[in-house]
C-alpha positions in Angstrom: 28.2 9.0 25.9 27.7 11.3 23.8 27.7 11.1 20.0 28.7 13.6 17.0 24.8 14.5 15.1 26.2 12.8 12.4 26.3 9.6 13.9 22.8 9.7 15.6 22.0 10.7 11.3 23.7 7.0 11.2 21.7 5.3 13.4 18.3 6.4 12.1 15.8 3.5 10.9 15.3 2.9 7.4 16.7 7.1 7.0 16.7 7.7 2.9 13.8 5.3 2.5 11.7 7.9 5.0 13.8 10.5 2.9 11.8 9.8 -0.4 8.1 8.5 0.7 8.5 12.2 3.1 9.1 13.5 -0.2 5.9 12.2 -2.0 4.3 13.5 1.1 4.7 16.6 0.8 4.4 16.8 -2.9 0.9 15.5 -2.1 0.2 18.4 0.0 1.5 20.8 -1.3 -0.6 20.0 -4.8 -4.4 18.8 -2.8 -3.8 21.2 0.8 -5.6 20.1 3.5 -9.2 19.5 3.5 -10.2 16.4 1.7 -10.8 12.9 2.8 -8.1 10.5 3.8 -9.5 8.3 1.3 -8.8 10.9 -1.4 -5.4 10.9 -0.3 -4.9 7.3 -0.4 -5.0 7.7 -4.1 -2.6 11.1 -4.6 0.0 9.4 -2.2 -0.4 6.0 -4.7 0.0 7.8 -7.3 3.0 9.7 -6.4 4.4 7.1 -5.6 4.3 5.5 -8.1 5.7 8.5 -10.2 8.4 8.7 -7.8 9.0 4.5 -8.7 8.8 4.1 -4.8 7.6 0.2 -3.9 4.5 0.0 -2.0 1.9 -2.4 -1.6 -1.8 -0.7 -0.9 -4.8 -2.1 1.8 -2.7 -5.6 1.0 -4.5 -8.3 3.2 -2.7 -9.9 5.9 -3.7 -12.3 8.3 -3.8 -11.7 12.4 -3.2 -14.4 15.6 -4.0 -14.8 18.8 -1.9 -17.4 21.1 -0.4 -19.0 18.1 -4.1 -19.1 15.9 -5.1 -17.7 12.9 -7.7 -15.8 13.1 -10.9 -15.2 10.6 -10.3 -11.1 10.5 -7.7 -9.4 8.9 -6.4 -5.6 8.8 -5.5 -3.8 5.7 -2.4 -1.1 6.1 -3.2 1.7 4.1 0.2 1.2 2.4 3.3 -0.7 3.0 6.5 0.8 1.3 9.8 -1.2 0.9 8.3 -4.2 2.1 9.6 -2.2 5.5 7.9 0.7 6.3 4.4 1.0 7.0 2.2 3.9 6.8 -0.9 4.7 8.2 -3.1 8.1 6.6 -5.2 10.4 8.9 -6.4 13.2 7.8 -7.7 14.6 10.9 -6.9 17.8 12.5 -4.7 16.3 15.0 -3.8 12.7 15.8 -4.7 11.4 19.0 -3.2 7.8 21.2 -5.4 5.2 19.3 -3.9 6.4 15.7 -0.5 5.8 17.2 -2.5 2.0 19.2 -3.6 1.3 15.5 -0.7 1.7 13.8 2.0 0.2 16.7 -0.9 -2.6 16.5 -0.3 -3.5 12.7 3.4 -3.7 12.6 3.1 -6.1 15.6 1.1 -8.2 13.5 3.7 -7.5 10.0 6.8 -7.5 12.3 7.6 -4.6 10.8 9.3 -2.5 13.1 8.7 1.5 11.6 5.7 2.9 11.1 4.8 6.6 9.4 1.3 7.8 11.2 0.9 10.9 8.1 -1.6 13.5 8.7 -2.8 15.3 5.7 -5.5 16.8 7.9 -3.2 19.3 9.7 -2.4 22.9 8.5 -0.7 24.3 7.2 1.2 21.3 6.3 1.1 17.8 6.7 2.7 15.9 9.3 4.6 12.9 9.7 5.5 10.9 13.0 7.7 8.2 13.0 6.3 4.8 15.1 9.1 3.2 16.1 8.7 -1.0 17.0 
């Protein structure tokens, strides 16, 4: 199948929303640079999302189930933007397969189709990786 480049771009999941989120991420990185703890980037990104009026919820407690039964264990994804995109923040030199698996599990548990694995610990710029369920 031969697709024109613009046709492929049209099919990118939540393209405009991701573009807005990435702008906020890169602004935080430009302002703060590399080398802080994840919690610092979390707070800065929350502030930047608010400034840009991007709807988000941080550290929202979500339930888990096992074979249809609710578990007492809960999880808290770092940020959910627009009610449809899970952000998992890291501040490490390189992300690992375990980081991707963590985000993938958050997406499965929340039934959200798109996640962004954001690494503020990478130099010379923040890394943003799209994970699709």
